N, C-alpha and C positions, 0 to 999 in steps of 0.2 A: 172906629178902627176899620181900616180897609182889609178885605179878604184878599190875600195874595195867592191863594191856591189856584193852580191851573188845571187841576183834575178834581172832579167831584168825589167826595168821600161818602162811603156807605157805612152806616152803623153796623157793627158786628159785636159779638162777645165770644172771642176765641182765646185759647191759651197760647202763649208764646214763650219760647226759651230764648233769652238774649245772652250771648256769650262774647266776652272779650278775652284777651290773653290771660287776664288774671281775675275775671269776674264772671259769675254765672247768676243770672237773674230769671226767675220764673214769674211771669206777669200775665196781663190780659191785654189783648188788642180791643179797642173800643170803636175804632173806625179804620177804614182802609180805602186806598185809591190805587191806581196803577203806578203812582209815584212814591207812595209811602204809607206809613201807619202811625196811629197814636197809641202808645203803650201806657196803660194806666198802671202806675206804680208809685209807691211812697219813697222809692229809692232811685230817682232818675239819675242817669249817668251824665257826665259833663258834655257840654256842647262840643262837637267835633270828634267825639268818641266813635270809633269804627267798631262794628259788632256783627256777629253772625246771628241771624234770626231763623228759628225753626218753628213753623206753625202748620197746622193741618185744618183747612176749612172742612166742616162736616160734609162727608160724602165725596171728598176729593183727596187725591194724593197729597202728601205733605210738601211744603216748600222749604228750601234751605237757601236763604238769600243774604246778601251783604247789605248793611245799612250804615248810615252815619247819623248821629244825633244832631238835628238841626236847631232845636229849641227845647226848652224845658219849662214846665209849669211846676215850680217847687212846692213842697209841703210848706204851709205857713203855720207859724207858732200858734196863732189864735184859731186855727182851723177854719178859716174863711175860704178855703179852696177845696171844693168838692171833687175836683178832677186833677189831682197831681199826676204828673207823668212826663212823657217826652215824645216829641214829634220826630220821627225817623224817616229819612229819605233813603229809598233803595239806591244802591250804587252797584256798578259792575254786573247788572242783571242781563242775562242772556236773552236773546230775542225769543227763544222758546219759552223761557220762564215768564217773560213779559206777556206774551200772547196767552199763555195758560192763566196768568193772573187776571188779565182783562176779561177772559171768558168767565172765570169764577165770579168776578165782581158783577158782570152783566147779568149772570143768572140770579145772583142774590137780589140785585136791584129789581129785576123783572118780577121775581116771585113775590117780592114785597110791594109791588105796584109802583116803585119809584122810577122805573125805567119806561113808563108809558107816558108819552107826551102827546 
């Protein structure tokens, strides 16, 4: 399977609040890039769902961003899926928020030694 990602993802373990007009979901982010996140949840929303995301990287001010569900990894009946959740692409992100997000991701990657080539 070909990797279609255009931005490198950094593993994290952060809490995230996902909110739609009629749903509120408290979940965890397991990786992040400047383009989006993967939300680990046993209750992924439908592809195309637009949502508000609230998360605060440790040591940084919180983000409140808009996103759209791009793909899901559903819970499987036989339990052969250890990572159920949804891939969310950021949308309508301001240049200020994108710059701040990129800085946070770079700091995390650098601290973990992933940013040294």
